[in-house]
Residue, then its C-alpha position, 0 to 999 in steps of 0.5 A: m510213469n512213462l505214458s509211451a509204455f502204454m500208448p503206442e499212439f504217443r510214440s513219435r512217427t514221421p508225419r504222413v501226407l497223402v496226395i490225391d491227384d490224378s496227375e502222375l506229374i504232380h506226384r513226382l513233383l511233390r515227392t521230389r520237392l518234399q523229399l528233404e522234409q520230415m514227412e512221408i509222401h503217399c500218393a493216390a490217383d483216384a478218389k476210391a484209392g485215396h479214400e482207402l489209403a486215408r483210412t489205412l494210413q491215417p495221414e496228418v494231412i491230405l492234399l486233395d485236387i478238386d478235379l479228379d477223373g470221374t469224381d469231383g474233389f468236393e464229393l470226396l471231401a464230403r465222404l472223408k468228413e462223413d467217415a468216422a475213420t477219416h473225419d479228423i484228417a486235415v484236408i488242404f485243397i489244391s487246384a488251378n481254379c482259384e475262383t472265390m466260390d470254390r475256395v468258400r465251398c472247400l472251407d465250408l465242407g471242412a477243408i482247412d486250407f486252399i493252395a493254388k497250382p502251380f505251387e510256390i514250393a516254399e509256401l506249400k512247405a510252410r502250410l504243410r508244416s503248420a497243418i502237421r503241427i496243428q494235427t499232431l497237437l490235436r491228436m495228442l489232446a484227444q488221446r490225453a482226454q482218453l487217459d485215466g489220470l491215476t493209472a495212465l491207462w486208457n479210460r472207459s471211453y477209449f475201452e468202449q470205442r476200441l472194443n467196438a472197432e476190434f469186435s467189428e474187425a474180428r467178426r468181419h474177417g473171422r479173427a479171434l478176439s479175447l476180452v479179459m475183465c479183472d479186478i483187485d480182490h478185497f480192494k475196499s478193505v485195502n482202502d479202509r485199512y491202509g488208506h486211499p493214498f495206498g489204494d491209489e498206489v495199488l491201482a497204479q502198480f496193477a496198471q503197470i503190471l498190465g502194461t508190461s503184457r504183449a504189445s498188441d494187448v490194450p489194457c484199460r481202466y474200466g472203473g474203480e478197481e476193475f480193468g479190461i484188457i482187449l486182446p486182438n487176434t488172441v484165442l481163449a487159451e492164449a488169453t488165459e496164459v496172459a491173464e495167468r502171468i498178470r495174476a502171478a506177477f501181481e500176487a508176487h509183488r512186494w509192497r515197500r511200506y507193507p512187505d508182508l502184505v499180499l494182494t491178489a486179483s481175479f480174472g474173467i475171460a471171453e472170446v468171440t469165436n467161443m460164443l458162436h454156439l450161443t443163441g443169436e449173433p454175438t455182440k460186443d455187449l455180450l462179449v463184455s457180459r460173458a467176461d464179467q460172468a467169468l470174473y464173477a465165477a472166479k470170485r465165487a470160486g475163491r478169488n485170485r484165479v483166472s476163469n474162462e467159464p462164465l456163470p450161467m447166463v440169466a435170461 
């Protein structure tokens, strides 16, 4: 199975280097000297802009000057390492000050290297290439740890992390966010009658159908035969259409070894703005609970259907 079909993060991109230095001359120098390297160069002139760009760009490497106007480079490094969004970005300090204690402090705060000004360009290029290789490998390993081994979808851990991030963004900016919870109908009977190897085939095929949905959707294996799909910027009606297409595609699939077998799945949907009438502030956990309730409603109504009407919530 092609992992990149499900994981945009695994698709190759040009490595990004962010230069945070208050000297426009340094910006021009690095853009010129590194223009033939396989990397994008982005620049910021102060700590605030640098931190914001780091969060947005998610560069592989940050080149950070110790002496910034109005902010100590050590202070910015501490902020970067305290921020979950930038904590894992490799930081290389650059400075005309080569004091041993400064080097030690940089490394103690989490920098991976220290390069003295003026630059020896060949050395700078070599250190950047090395840092980029290491960061790329670490990111790939981190992502693979969040993959479900059978289906190649994101796993439960990634689901929780991504839903939390998307929910926060939706509430902060007033955007729509839908969640689909779904599972394969009578899956235990499939395992009991046809065996677990075929059950695994069914799970993998269902995952493949989930992966052919819209590029912005985030399908995950929630556990067992249950799956979750995070749909950013998607209202309830749109999410219902997506789920209905998946439902129909799975029902229409014909199994090579059992051509007469028809399997189905049920779907429950919840959407953030659709919960605003409920008592209290909507939460990520309530969104999951509402989608689960809608899934149970679909099951009770006969399975092989999509429901966006949860069962009454139990206090």
